[in-house]
Backbone as a ProteinNet text record, in pm:
[ID]
protein_1_A
[PRIMARY]
MFENLKHYTTEQLVIIFSTPLYTFLILGEIILSNVQDRRFYTFKDTLTNVYLMLLNGGIDFLSRGVTWGILAWVFQYRFFEIQNPFLYWFVLFVAEDFVFYVLHVVDHHSRFFWASHVTHHSSEQFNLTVGFRSSVFQPLYRFIYFIPLSLMGFKATDIAVMYSITQIYGILVHTSYVPKFRKMPLKLLEYVIVTPSQHRVHHASNIEYLDKNMGMCLTIWDRIFGTFQEEINDLPIKYGLVSPLENRNAVNIVFHEWVKLGADLKRPLGIFTKIKYIFMPPGWSHDGSTKTSKGLRNELKKQKEATESLTEPV
[TERTIARY]
6975.5	7068.3	7183	7250.2	7364.3	7330.1	7202.9	7161.3	7166.8	7129.9	7134.1	7275.7	7382	7514.6	7566.5	7500.7	7542.8	7524.1	7434.9	7410.8	7507.4	7606.3	7707	7839.1	7911.8	8047.8	8139.6	8260.1	8359.2	8395.1	8415.4	8454.3	8351.8	8223	8113	8108.4	8140.8	8136.1	8247.8	8360.7	8474	8427.3	8360.6	8308.8	8201.9	8115.1	8000.3	8058	8154.8	8206.1	8310.2	8370.3	8467.3	8414.8	8293.2	8230.4	8200.1	8136.5	8118.2	8250.1	8363.1	8489.7	8538.6	8524.8	8567.5	8485.2	8354.6	8268.3	8296.2	8318.6	8349.5	8477.4	8581.7	8721.1	8723.9	8649.6	8646.5	8583.3	8462.5	8386.5	8464.6	8534.2	8623.3	8738.9	8796.9	8910.3	8864.5	8738.1	8675.6	8657.6	8591.1	8562.6	8684.5	8783.9	8906.7	8981.7	8992	9072.2	9005	8876.7	8806.2	8815.2	8801.9	8819.6	8955.5	9054.4	9195.9	9238.3	9140.7	9165.8	9280.3	9290	9394.8	9340.8	9212.9	9151.2	9202.7	9204.3	9257	9157	9028.7	8924.1	8866.4	8832.8	8753.5	8630.5	8515.2	8404.7	8417.9	8475.3	8490	8586.2	8698.7	8792.8	8740.6	8669	8606.1	8504.6	8428.1	8331	8395.8	8502.6	8582.3	8635.6	8676.5	8727.4	8614.8	8497.3	8380	8350.4	8342.9	8316.5	8415.4	8543.1	8645.5	8635.5	8600.1	8578.7	8462.3	8354	8238	8268.9	8340.8	8375.9	8474.3	8565.1	8656.3	8579.3	8492.5	8410.2	8322.3	8261.4	8179.5	8254.2	8369.8	8457.3	8503	8539.8	8584.9	8473.5	8348.8	8236	8199.2	8204.2	8168.4	8277.9	8398.4	8511.1	8539.8	8478.5	8515.6	8478.5	8375.9	8339.4	8455.1	8522.3	8634.9	8764.5	8795.6	8924.6	8924.1	8817.2	8805	8810.3	8742.6	8741.7	8887	8959.7	9098.6	9186.2	9164.2	9240.1	9197.3	9066.9	9011.3	9067.6	9078.1	9135.6	9287.4	9362.8	9500.3	9518.1	9432.2	9434	9434.9	9376.4	9377.4	9520.1	9614.6	9752.3	9848.2	9793.3	9875.3	9990.3	10096.6	10216.9	10209.4	10138.6	10123.5	10007.6	9974.8	9870.7	9925	9887.5	9921.1	9806.6	9821.8	9714.1	9679.5	9790.9	9765.9	9698.4	9577.7	9503.9	9579.8	9646.7	9723.7	9834.1	9909.8	10017.1	9968.4	9853	9785.6	9759.4	9696.4	9660.4	9782.4	9877.6	9998.6	10081.4	10099.4	10177.4	10107.3	9968.9	9891.9	9904.7	9901.4	9920.3	10056.9	10162.9	10295.4	10312.7	10268	10287.2	10203.9	10084.7	9999.8	10053.2	10104.3	10166.3	10287.2	10366.5	10476.8	10429.7	10319.4	10268.9	10214	10149.6	10099.7	10218.3	10328.2	10446.1	10499.2	10499.2	10544.6	10457.1	10323.6	10224.5	10237.2	10261.2	10272.7	10396.6	10505.9	10631.8	10606.6	10544.8	10513.8	10426.1	10325.1	10232.7	10306.4	10413.8	10483.3	10598.3	10641.8	10760.8	10725.1	10593.8	10561.1	10445.3	10466.1	10368.9	10234.4	10226.9	10094.6	10010.1	10076.8	10003.5	9993.1	10088.1	10079.5	9959.5	9925.2	9805.5	9679.9	9679.8	9572	9582.5	9706	9728.9	9740.6	9765.9	9787.6	9666.3	9547.4	9428	9442.7	9507.5	9519	9611	9701.3	9799.4	9767.8	9649.4	9610.4	9561.4	9526.6	9471.7	9574.3	9549.6	9645.9	9619	9518.7	9492.2	9541.2	9552.3	9591.3	9502.7	9404.1	9311.2	9259.9	9177.2	9136.3	9056	8976.9	8904	8991.6	9122	9210.8	9248.4	9239.4	9254.8	9151.5	9037.2	8935.2	8947.7	9042	9065.7	9132.5	9058.1	9108.7	9160.5	9260.7	9303	9186.5	9113.8	8982.6	8999.4	9101.5	9111.4	9200.2	9251.9	9342.3	9272.1	9141.4	9079.1	9088	9109.3	9118.3	9247.5	9355.2	9478.7	9536.7	9485.3	9541.4	9548.7	9451.5	9445.3	9570.9	9636.6	9754	9859.7	9872.9	9973.2	9935.3	9806.8	9759.7	9769.6	9801.8	9822	9922.6	10043.6	10138.6	10072.5	9988.9	9918.7	9835.5	9762.3	9679.3	9773.7	9884.9	9978.6	10037	10037.7	10084.8	9981.2	9854.4	9752.4	9646.7	9643.1	9550.4	9427.3	9306.4	9185.2	9153	9089	9055.6	8976.5	8875.1	8795.7	8885	8978.2	9066.3	9159.8	9206.6	9292	9216.5	9081.2	8996.8	8974.9	8958.1	8927.4	9052.6	9168.5	9289.9	9319	9288.9	9309.2	9216.9	9090.5	8997.2	9044.3	9094.4	9138.4	9266	9359.2	9481.9	9447.7	9339.4	9300.6	9256.4	9191.8	9153.8	9273.5	9378	9497.8	9554.1	9547	9599.3	9519.2	9399.6	9315.1	9345.7	9362.2	9382.1	9510.4	9616.5	9742.2	9737.4	9618.7	9607	9560.4	9647.5	9613.8	9730.8	9706.9	9818.1	9813.3	9724.8	9710.1	9790.2	9853.6	9945.2	10088.6	10160.2	10298.3	10395.4	10509.1	10619.6	10661.3	10670.4	10705.4	10857.6	10891.7	11036.8	11093.1	11001.3	11049.9	11009.2	11093.1	11072.5	10953.1	10872.8	10880.6	10812.9	10730.5	10659.4	10751.6	10868	10969.1	10992.4	10986	11006.3	10907	10786.7	10690.3	10735.2	10811.7	10863.5	10954.4	11000.6	11088.5	11012.8	10886.5	10810.9	10692.7	10609.1	10486.1	10496.9	10406.1	10396.5	10317.5	10373.4	10312.6	10258.6	10162.3	10113.2	10219	10326.6	10438.5	10504.2	10520	10584.8	10490.1	10365.8	10277.1	10251.7	10273.1	10273.7	10381.2	10495.9	10612.3	10572.3	10502.9	10462.8	10374	10289	10198.8	10258.7	10381.8	10440.1	10486.6	10489.4	10539.3	10676.4	10729.3	10867.6	10964	11058.2	11146.1	11209.6	11251.2	11321.5	11230.5	11105.9	11008.8	10950.3	10965	10905.5	10934	10824.6	10834.3	10901.3	10869.8	10923.4	10805.5	10840.6	10750.5	10626.9	10650.7	10552	10463.5	10495.6	10433	10292.7	10207.7	10072.7	10071.3	10123.3	10122.8	10265.6	10350	10485.4	10588.6	10674.3	10775.7	10904.9	10905.7	11032.3	11071.3	10968.7	10996	11074.8	11027.5	11093.6	11230.1	11258.5	11392.9	11478.4	11429.8	11504.2	11545.6	11449.1	11473	11501	11530.9	11586.8	11489.2	11359.4	11254	11205.1	11278.2	11232.2	11286.3	11199.6	11244.9	11160	11228	11161.1	11121.4	11034	10985.3	11099.2	11138.9	11251.1	11205.3	11263.1	11214.1	11193.8	11297.9	11290.2	11249.3	11175.6	11122.9	10975.2	10898.8	10748.1	10700.3	10598.8	10542.9	10445.6	10468	10370	10294.8	10167.1	10092.5	10041.4	10009.3	9965.3	10064.1	10057.5	10145	10253.4	10364.8	10478.3	10432.7	10351.7	10282.1	10135.5	10096.7	9957.4	9856.2	9739.7	9633.8	9568.9	9552.5	9480	9324.2	9289.3	9146.8	9129.4	9058.5	9040.5	8898.2	8842.5	8716.6	8738.9	8631.3	8646.8	8684.8	8630	8658.3	8807.8	8855.3	8998.4	9088	9056.2	9142.4	9168.1	9063.2	9079	9155.3	9132.1	9182.2	9292.2	9336.9	9433.3	9566.2	9617.9	9738.7	9728.6	9609	9584.1	9584.9	9518.7	9518.6	9662.3	9743.6	9881.2	9962	9938.3	10003	9965.5	9836	9787	9848.5	9868.9	9926.8	10076.7	10148.1	10287.3	10292.6	10192	10195.5	10155.6	10091.8	10061.9	10172.7	10277.9	10395.8	10463.8	10532.4	10606.4	10734	10709.8	10831.7	10832.1	10948.3	10956.7	10880.1	10844.4	10765.6	10830.7	10959.5	11026.9	11026	11037.2	11027.2	10891.9	10789.2	10651	10627.8	10681.4	10670.8	10738.5	10847.3	10908.2	10828.1	10752.5	10664.9	10554.8	10516	10417.4	10469	10578.1	10622.6	10738.7	10808.5	10913.5	10850.1	10931.3	10874.3	10810.5	10713.5	10655.7	10759.8	10749.1	10849.5	10955.1	10966.5	11066	11035.8	11136.5	11114.6	11233.1	11216.7	11327.3	11424.5	11383.3	11481.8	11525	11482.7	11522.1	11448	11337.5	11262.7	11191.3	11162.6	11097	11180.8	11169.4	11255.7	11171.4	11224.2	11165.4	11196.6	11148	11170.7	11319.8	11383.6	11529	11609.3	11567	11634.4	11621.4	11497.2	11478	11564.3	11582.6	11661.4	11815	11855.9	11995.1	12019.5	11925.9	11932.3	11936.9	11848.8	11846.3	11981.3	12032.4	12156.5	12277.9	12274.8	12375.1	12366.8	12240.5	12209	12262.6	12233.5	12285.7	12436.2	12494.7	12641.4	12711.6	12641.5	12695.2	12677.1	12566.8	12546.5	12642.3	12660.3	12757.7	12900.9	12943.2	13076.7	13094.7	12984	12998.4	13007.3	12946.6	12944.4	13065.1	13146.1	13263.2	13363.8	13428.8	13531.9	13655	13714	13833.1	13953.9
12381.9	12278.6	12345.1	12443.5	12509.9	12602.1	12646.6	12724.5	12640.5	12513.3	12425.3	12397	12409.1	12387.5	12493.4	12609.7	12708.8	12675.6	12573.2	12531.7	12428	12396.5	12301.2	12370.6	12314.4	12367.3	12320.4	12385.5	12348.9	12199.2	12157.4	12017.2	11925	11952.6	11868.5	11869	11985.8	11990.2	11904.9	11897.4	11819.7	11670.5	11630.1	11491.3	11458.9	11557.5	11544.6	11525	11602	11598.7	11486.4	11444.8	11336.5	11192.3	11185.6	11047.3	10989.6	11069.8	11007.5	10966.1	11036.8	11002.4	10868.5	10857.2	10731.7	10616.1	10636.3	10529.9	10483.8	10581.4	10552.3	10471.8	10517.9	10458.2	10322	10304.2	10174.8	10070.4	10109.5	10014.1	9980.9	10075.4	10051.6	9952.5	9974.5	9886.7	9745.5	9738.8	9603	9530.8	9592	9529.3	9494.4	9585.5	9556.6	9441.5	9444.3	9341	9197.8	9197.1	9067	9025.8	9113.7	9082.8	9024.2	9084.2	9040.7	8928.7	8886.6	8776.2	8804.4	8934	8970.6	8970.6	8972.8	8959.2	9045.7	9175.3	9266.7	9290.2	9245.1	9259.5	9127.2	9122.4	9012.7	9082.9	9017.6	9078.6	9107.1	9011.3	9030	9145.5	9141.2	9243	9389.9	9391.4	9524.5	9565.5	9472.5	9505.1	9551.8	9489.5	9534	9672.7	9707.6	9842.8	9940	9915.1	10004.8	10024.2	9910.7	9911.2	9991.9	9978.6	10056	10207.9	10235.7	10375.1	10439.8	10367.5	10418.7	10436.5	10340	10347.1	10463.6	10482.6	10603.3	10729.9	10736.3	10860.7	10895	10785.9	10806.9	10869.2	10808.9	10859.5	11000.8	11026.1	11162.9	11259.4	11225	11313.4	11344.5	11232.4	11255.5	11333.1	11323.6	11389.2	11528.9	11574	11698.7	11820	11809.6	11917.9	11952.7	11845.8	11865.8	11905	11820.2	11848.5	11984.8	12018.7	12153.7	12265.1	12238.7	12342.2	12370.9	12267.1	12281.7	12359.3	12326.6	12392.9	12538.9	12567.1	12702.4	12784.1	12713.4	12785.7	12817	12724.5	12742.1	12856.5	12865.7	12964.6	13105.7	13126.7	13259.3	13309.4	13213.9	13243.3	13227.7	13242.2	13218.6	13321.6	13277.6	13360.1	13465.2	13433.2	13526.9	13473.9	13560.4	13527.7	13560.4	13472.5	13498.3	13559.5	13680.5	13758.8	13720.7	13681.8	13654.9	13519.8	13510.9	13382.7	13267.2	13298.8	13197.1	13142.2	13233.5	13190.5	13112.1	13158.9	13096.2	12952.1	12920.2	12788.6	12704	12759.9	12688.5	12644.3	12744.1	12711.6	12602.4	12617.5	12517.2	12381.3	12373.9	12241.4	12185.4	12256.5	12203.9	12173.6	12259.7	12237.5	12121.1	12105.7	11994	11866.2	11868	11746.7	11696.2	11793.1	11765.4	11704.4	11769.6	11726.8	11580.7	11550.9	11414.9	11318.5	11363.5	11275.6	11237.2	11343.2	11317.6	11222	11245	11162.9	11019.9	10996.1	10869	10801.6	10869.3	10808.4	10762.9	10843.6	10804.3	10680.8	10680.4	10562.2	10439	10443.6	10327.9	10292.2	10385.3	10361.4	10365.5	10375.3	10359.3	10265.3	10155.6	10047.4	10089.6	10184.8	10232.1	10286	10368.6	10424.3	10324.4	10236.1	10135.2	10043.9	10024.8	9943.2	9998.2	10134.7	10192.4	10182.8	10215.7	10229.9	10097.2	9990.9	9858.2	9812	9858.9	9821.9	9858.1	9975	10018.2	9926.8	9855.6	9778.8	9627	9596.8	9455.7	9386.6	9460.6	9407	9334.8	9219.7	9148.5	9177.9	9266.8	9321	9459.9	9513.7	9662	9714.1	9792.1	9851.7	9978.5	10054.8	10186.1	10183.3	10079.4	10071.4	10053.9	10007.9	9999.6	10135.8	10238.7	10378.1	10419.3	10351.8	10388.5	10301.9	10210.8	10117.8	10196.2	10277.2	10380.1	10332.2	10402.2	10383.4	10433	10348.3	10382.5	10484.8	10477.2	10568.9	10683.1	10700.7	10815.8	10951	10967	11100.8	11148.9	11055.2	11099.5	11171.4	11150.3	11212.6	11287	11270.8	11347.6	11489.6	11555.8	11700.2	11750.1	11663.7	11708.6	11755.4	11684.2	11722.2	11848.8	11885.4	12004.8	12130.8	12115.7	12230.7	12326.3	12288.1	12377.7	12457.4	12399.3	12466.2	12575.9	12556	12662.5	12774.1	12741.3	12851.1	12921.3	12867.2	12930	13014.4	13026.8	13110	13045.7	12916.8	12846.4	12806.5	12834.3	12807.6	12656.4	12608.8	12466.4	12413.2	12498	12458.3	12444.5	12538	12533.1	12408.6	12376.4	12259.5	12131.9	12131.8	12016	12006.3	12118.3	12123.4	12079.7	12122.7	12078.7	11933.4	11886.4	11739.2	11660.2	11700.8	11631.7	11630.4	11738.9	11747.2	11659.1	11661.3	11571.5	11435.3	11401.4	11262.5	11203.9	11288.1	11233.4	11178.6	11252.5	11199.8	11077.6	11087.5	10977.6	10849.7	10854.4	10734.8	10686.1	10779.4	10747	10676	10687.5	10624.5	10471.8	10435.5	10289	10208.1	10201.7	10125.2	10053	9940.9	9871.5	9890.6	9971.1	9996.1	10111.9	10190.6	10296	10245.6	10222.6	10170.5	10269.2	10229.3	10315.2	10403	10536.9	10620.6	10612.9	10561.1	10532.4	10617.2	10687	10770.3	10917.5	11003.2	11144.8	11180.4	11280.9	11369.1	11314.2	11207.5	11159.4	11112.1	11071.2	11023.7	11128	11263	11370	11368	11317.4	11310.8	11223.4	11121.9	11033.4	11106.6	11225.6	11298.5	11406.2	11423.6	11538.7	11485	11401.7	11352.8	11204.7	11173.3	11024.4	10957	10866	10790.9	10660.3	10601	10474.1	10368.9	10381	10288.8	10299.2	10416.4	10446.5	10398.7	10418.3	10375.1	10226.9	10163.3	10023	9961.7	10026.5	9996.3	10018.6	10120.3	10149.1	10036.4	9979.4	9878.5	9737	9726.3	9592.5	9542.4	9409.2	9343	9284.4	9294.3	9252.8	9339	9265.5	9328.8	9455.7	9444.9	9560	9683.9	9665.1	9774.9	9826.4	9766	9803.3	9944.8	10016.8	10153	10251.7	10241.3	10333.1	10411.4	10529.5	10614.9	10653.9	10741	10780.4	10902	10965.1	11088.3	11067.4	11175.8	11170.5	11213	11336.8	11394.3	11408.9	11466.9	11494.4	11399.5	11357.2	11257.1	11322.3	11449.8	11519.5	11494	11472.9	11443.8	11314.7	11207.1	11079.3	11086.7	11167.2	11180.4	11257.7	11356.3	11440.2	11356.4	11277.8	11208.7	11058.9	11015.5	10880.2	10770.5	10800.5	10695.2	10656	10703.9	10675.5	10538.1	10461.2	10336.9	10321.7	10311	10291	10146.5	10123.1	9985.6	9912.6	9794.5	9720.2	9626.9	9630.3	9551.2	9403.6	9342	9193.9	9148.2	9240.2	9206.4	9227.8	9125.4	9139.5	9175.6	9257.5	9312.3	9206.3	9187.2	9103.7	9193	9204.4	9299.3	9237.3	9313.3	9272.8	9292.1	9213.3	9233.6	9129.5	9159.6	9065.5	8930.6	8939.5	8821.7	8822	8753.5	8763	8722.2	8790	8759.9	8625.7	8533.3	8408.5	8441.2	8525.1	8561.7	8697.4	8694.1	8821	8874.3	8843	8902.8	9053.7	9134.1	9272.6	9331.4	9270.9	9322.6	9290	9171.2	9143.3	9224.1	9265.6	9354.1	9482.8	9529.4	9662.8	9640.4	9536.5	9524.9	9422.4	9350.7	9239.3	9287.4	9398.1	9457.8	9504.4	9559.8	9606.5	9487.3	9373.2	9250	9203.5	9200.1	9152.5	9244.5	9377.4	9473.1	9446.1	9432	9406.3	9279.5	9175.8	9050	9074.7	9152.5	9184.6	9268.2	9350	9434.4	9352.2	9239.7	9151.3	9062.7	9064.3	8981.6	9036.6	8955.9	9004.2	9079.7	9199.1	9282.7	9409.3	9479.3	9604.6	9719.1	9816.3	9925	9997.5	10010.6	10081	9984.6	9857.7	9760.7	9765.3	9779.3	9779.2	9907.5	10017.4	10149.9	10135.2	10063.2	10035.9	9955.5	9861.9	9774.3	9867.3	9973.6	10061.2	10155.4	10211.6	10326.3	10293.6	10177.1	10147	10095.3	10085.9	10042.4	9904.3	9877.9	9739.9	9638.3	9524.6	9419.8	9421.6	9534.6	9548.5	9448.8	9380.7	9292.8	9305.1	9289.1	9298.6	9191.9	9076.8	8962	8934.7	9018.3	8999.5	8887	8841.5	8726.9	8768.1	8896.3	8955.7	9080.2	9111.2	9218.1	9334.8	9455.7	9569	9563.1	9650.2	9648.9	9666.7	9756.6	9783.8	9654.8	9586.1	9456	9355.8	9352.1	9250	9285.1	9411.6	9451	9423.5	9445.7	9412.3	9262.4	9192.5	9038.6	8992.9	9051.6	9010.7	9049.2	9167.7	9214.2	9112.7	9073.3	8973.1	8842	8797.9	8668	8690.9	8798.8	8814.6	8822.1	8886	8901.9	8763.4	8684.1	8544	8458.6	8475.5	8400.6	8442.3	8574	8620.6	8574.8	8572.3	8526.9	8377.7	8299.3	8158.7	8133	8228.7	8209.4	8275.9	8350	8418.1	8311.5	8330.1	8232.2	8243.2	8122.9	8118.2	8150.2
14176.2	14240.6	14303.4	14227.7	14277	14403.3	14411.3	14520.3	14654.6	14640	14755.2	14808.9	14720.7	14757.4	14858.5	14860.6	14954.3	15095.3	15125.9	15263.4	15314.4	15231.5	15273.4	15306.4	15397.7	15425.8	15314.9	15303.4	15202.5	15217	15336.8	15361.1	15314	15336.9	15288.8	15135.4	15077.4	14931	14866.8	14936.2	14892.8	14896.2	14989.9	15010.3	14898.4	14879.8	14779.8	14638.9	14601.9	14466.8	14442.2	14556.1	14538	14533.8	14601.8	14607.5	14471.6	14373.8	14239.3	14176	14198	14142.9	14197.4	14332.9	14395.7	14338	14328	14285.5	14143.6	14050.4	13913.7	13907.4	13972.9	13970.6	14029.3	14147.5	14213.6	14133.7	14074.5	13986.2	13860.7	13812.5	13693.2	13726.3	13850.1	13897.1	13921	13978.1	14004.5	13871.5	13778.9	13649	13573.2	13567.3	13494	13558.4	13692.6	13753.5	13742.6	13734.7	13710	13567.9	13472.2	13335.4	13308.9	13367.8	13350.9	13434.8	13529.1	13618.9	13715.2	13759.5	13847.8	13996.6	14015.1	14149.7	14249	14228.8	14322.4	14441.8	14423.9	14521	14565.8	14702.8	14749.2	14819	14818.7	14880.3	15028.5	15099.5	15246.8	15283.5	15205.1	15239.2	15202	15093.3	15059.4	15155.7	15205.8	15306.7	15430.7	15471.7	15588.1	15574	15451.9	15425.9	15446.8	15400.6	15417.8	15569.1	15634.4	15777.9	15858.9	15832.4	15894.7	15861.3	15737.7	15699.4	15780.3	15786.6	15862.3	16008.8	16070.3	16202.4	16234	16147.7	16159.3	16142.7	16046.5	16019.9	16133.9	16200.7	16312.1	16434.1	16458.7	16573.9	16541.2	16415.7	16379.3	16403.4	16357.7	16380.3	16521.3	16601.9	16741.9	16823.4	16775.7	16853.9	16799.7	16697.6	16636.2	16731.1	16808.9	16894.8	16988.3	17041.5	17128.9	17052.7	16952	16881.4	16804.1	16742.8	16683.9	16774.2	16894.7	17000	17052.6	17066.3	17109.8	17007.5	16880.1	16777.8	16765.9	16790.9	16784.8	16901.4	17017.3	17139.2	17109.1	17055.7	17033.6	16931	16830.5	16722	16780.4	16903.2	16963.9	16991.3	17009.1	17047.3	16923.1	16807.4	16684.2	16677.9	16623.2	16613.8	16508	16400.5	16279.4	16201.7	16104.2	15997.7	15860.2	15770.2	15622.1	15553.2	15505.7	15450.8	15305	15231.6	15087.9	15079	15012.6	15018.7	14946.9	14831.7	14759.6	14849	14908.6	14994.6	15116.7	15170.3	15288.2	15258.2	15149.7	15114.4	15075	15011	14963	15089.5	15179.7	15307	15387.1	15393.1	15465.2	15407.4	15277	15207.7	15245.2	15230.4	15253.1	15403.9	15487.5	15634.7	15681.6	15629.5	15666	15618.8	15499.3	15443.5	15534.4	15575.9	15660.4	15793.9	15852.8	15978.8	15966	15850.2	15831.4	15822.3	15758.5	15755.3	15894.6	15984.5	16118.1	16191.3	16175.3	16238.4	16192	16060.1	15999.5	16048.9	16061.7	16116.1	16255.9	16336.6	16476	16483.5	16397.9	16395.9	16359.6	16287.2	16248.2	16342.2	16426.2	16513	16667.8	16701.4	16839.1	16844.7	16925.8	16916.6	16964.8	17055.9	17101.8	16986.1	16899.3	16787.6	16669.7	16656.5	16564	16582.3	16710.4	16742.6	16678.1	16660.3	16591.3	16439.7	16397.7	16246.8	16181.3	16250.9	16195	16106.1	16138.7	16067.9	15917	15896.4	15754.1	15673.6	15742.5	15670.5	15677.3	15731.7	15754	15630.3	15527.9	15404.7	15324.6	15269.7	15188.9	15038.8	15014.6	14877.1	14872.3	14750.3	14737.6	14622.5	14660.4	14568.6	14626.5	14546.4	14596.7	14724.9	14751.5	14880.5	14996.5	14979.2	15093.7	15141.2	15055.7	15098.3	15200.7	15207.9	15304.8	15428.3	15431.2	15544.5	15645.5	15725.1	15804.5	15947.1	15999.3	16139.4	16226.5	16286.9	16345	16455.1	16534.1	16652.1	16624.7	16505.2	16471.1	16498.5	16467.4	16489.6	16635.9	16725.1	16869	16904.6	16823.3	16853.3	16743.3	16615.4	16503.8	16522.1	16596.3	16613.7	16687	16761.9	16836.7	16743.7	16631.8	16530.4	16448.5	16453.4	16389	16478.3	16602.1	16684.8	16640.1	16589.6	16530.4	16415.1	16340.5	16227.3	16278.9	16387.7	16452.5	16499.5	16555.8	16601.8	16482.4	16368.8	16246.7	16186.9	16245.4	16196.8	16105.8	16100.6	16018.9	16105.7	16050.8	16118.1	16115.2	16217.8	16230	16110.9	16061	15946.2	15821	15809.9	15688.2	15697.6	15814.2	15835.6	15795.3	15834.7	15801.8	15653.5	15592.3	15443	15371.7	15406.7	15342.5	15365.1	15479.2	15509	15421.7	15402.7	15318.4	15166.6	15130.1	14989.1	14958.4	15058.8	15040.2	15054.1	15131	15156.3	15023.6	14936.4	14800.9	14727	14723.9	14665.4	14735.2	14866.2	14945.1	14921.3	14889.7	14854.3	14711.5	14619.1	14478.7	14450.7	14542.6	14516.9	14553.6	14617.5	14648	14526.9	14429.9	14303	14241.8	14189.7	14114.1	13969.4	13921.7	13781.5	13724.4	13812.8	13763.8	13784.1	13684.8	13696	13747.3	13779.4	13819	13700.6	13720.6	13611.8	13583.3	13473.4	13436.4	13334.2	13257.2	13144.3	13166.3	13118.2	13127.4	13031.1	13062.6	13180.3	13305.4	13292.6	13401.8	13514.8	13483.2	13587.6	13691.4	13654	13740.9	13855.8	13831.2	13940.5	14053.1	14022.2	14128.2	14230.3	14190.9	14281.1	14359.8	14327.6	14385	14464.9	14401.4	14471.1	14502.3	14592.9	14628.3	14507.1	14449	14333.9	14383.6	14306.4	14344.7	14362.8	14279.1	14298.5	14434.7	14478.5	14602.3	14717.5	14700.4	14808.1	14811	14698.8	14697.2	14789.2	14778.6	14868.3	15014.9	15040.4	15180.4	15240.9	15158.8	15211.8	15205.2	15161.5	15152.3	15284.5	15294.5	15418.2	15395.5	15277	15253.1	15346.6	15402.1	15497.6	15437.8	15316	15244.9	15234.1	15242.6	15226.7	15349.8	15464.4	15588	15634	15672.1	15727.5	15629.1	15502.2	15399.1	15335.2	15275.9	15198.4	15281.5	15379.8	15478.5	15434.6	15323	15284.8	15233.6	15245.4	15191.6	15049.1	15019	14873	14828.1	14911.9	14866	14917.7	14827.2	14862.6	14912.4	14912.1	14949.2	15100.9	15186.2	15325.7	15341.2	15267.3	15272.8	15220.1	15118.8	15066.9	15159.8	15224.4	15322.8	15445.9	15498.8	15628.4	15609.8	15496.7	15475.8	15484.7	15461.3	15469.2	15326.1	15220.2	15083.7	15042.8	14964.7	14901.2	14774.5	14660.2	14534.5	14518.8	14433.4	14400.1	14326.3	14379.7	14323	14221.9	14101.7	13985.9	14012	14074.6	14093.4	14235	14296.7	14438.5	14442.9	14406.4	14399.3	14540.3	14543.2	14668.3	14729	14856.8	14931.1	15022.6	15010.1	15094.8	15230.5	15323.8	15451.3	15562.9	15665.9	15782.8	15778.9	15848.9	15856.4	15918.1	16020.2	16076.6	16043.8	15933.3	15885.8	15997.7	15990.9	16083.3	16048.5	16147.7	16125.9	16133.8	16228.4	16239.7	16172	16058.6	15984.3	16012.9	16126.6	16178.7	16190.1	16147.5	16147.4	16278.3	16389.6	16526.7	16560.2	16521.6	16549.7	16476.4	16357.2	16273.2	16350.7	16415.6	16492.8	16618.1	16687.8	16828.6	16847.7	16746.4	16767.8	16829.1	16785.7	16837.2	16975.5	17013.1	17147.2	17244	17196.5	17273.9	17302.6	17192.5	17209.4	17303.3	17292.2	17381.7	17520.8	17543	17679.3	17744.2	17652.7	17705.4	17745.7	17669.2	17709.5	17839	17854.5	17977.1	18101.7	18082.1	18198.5	18245	18166.7	18201.7	18322.1	18399.3	18528.4	18490	18445	18401	18479.9	18479.6	18548.2	18477.3	18545.8	18491.7	18372.6	18369.5	18261.9	18134.5	18158.8	18045.9	17982.5	18073.1	18023.5	17943.9	17991.4	17916.2	17781	17773.4	17642	17549.8	17610.5	17524.9	17463.9	17540.7	17485.7	17380.3	17400.2	17314	17217.1	17240.1	17145.3	17012.3	16909.2	16774.1	16789.3	16700.3	16694.2	16670.7	16742.4	16730.3	16836.3	16906.8	17018.7	17128.2	17183.6	17297.2	17387.7	17512.5	17613.3	17600.5	17543.6	17535.7	17391.4	17298.9	17155.9	17085.3	17149.8	17085.2	16966.9	16964.9	16841.1	16797.4	16668.5	16623.3	16550.9	16557.6	16493.2	16339.8	16263.4	16122.5	16094.8	16172.6	16161.8	16197.8	16303.8	16343.3	16226.6	16165.8	16058.9	15939.5	15909.3	15793.9	15823.4	15945.3	15975.3	15966.4	16012.4	16006	15860.3	15781.3	15636.6	15564.6	15601.4	15547.2	15576.1	15704.3	15746.5	15671.8	15653.2	15577.3	15434	15368	15232.4	15222.1	15320.9	15321.1	15343.8	15423.2	15451	15328.1	15254	15131.7	15018	15016.2	14917.9	14936.7	15063.7	15098.4	15062.3	15067.8	15035	14888.5	14812.8	14667.5	14596.2	14670	14609.9	14568	14452.8	14410.3	14500	14522	14609.2	14531.2
[MASK]
++++++++++++++++++++++++++++++++++++++++++++++++++++++++++++++++++++++++++++++++++++++++++++++++++++++++++++++++++++++++++++++++++++++++++++++++++++++++++++++++++++++++++++++++++++++++++++++++++++++++++++++++++++++++++++++++++++++++++++++++++++++++++++++++++++++++++++++++++++++++++++++++++++++++++++++++++++++++++

């Protein structure tokens, strides 16, 4: 059996060995949530997650000849190489995690890329299969963020392997069964790695939680760049989108934001305004009729301040 494993690439082996783990944990989560009547899963939503995973995987597979070819070409012009194997993989892990953070921030703050990424946030459930609810078109542009890694001397195949490994962790944090770590020594993990508690915040549609906790594995980037938000004790998380989808058809889940963007671009507006509709954050509008996450937070803050001023003793 082990002789046959020699015929697989490292990335394929990662998939082969991680699949039984996913299967075991997902089945366990389904059984446990039903026994406890918590209903974290619905058949239709889970089926949609699988459909989006397969669609993403297909596009990724078909585009690899081009994307890997570009990374291999860039690799020829690398600035340096790390000879020590341990240091090589450690630096690749940290650098790729940072690159993913940047990609994720852009996906949330540019409507063009949000139109692709929104599929991952459209589920109103939060369970392990939501981790597979992939941004379908992300494989077509994700490689652009990996170009700096190629210039740092990392091979395209190694970049793909590291991405596959970190994706395992990125999927496993999609669970409601791991509580926030409040006591030492586990509490220390909240300062280093992205925990399920932190990722629950990321998937929330509560205004206080929007566009927070962008990291894949390490939470240090969020803490450094001001995008960190811990789970608030008295603020129950509401999953899904700020404006929930009425039509939860699988095709609409993928294309609904593109359709809305197209409708905005058809309006009789100037070219620069139309460009802003493409690249400004989701919710931006030229007339203020809709608001970005920042605008919604500012509005909520003003409402709270007004309420507090009314309740203050005279």
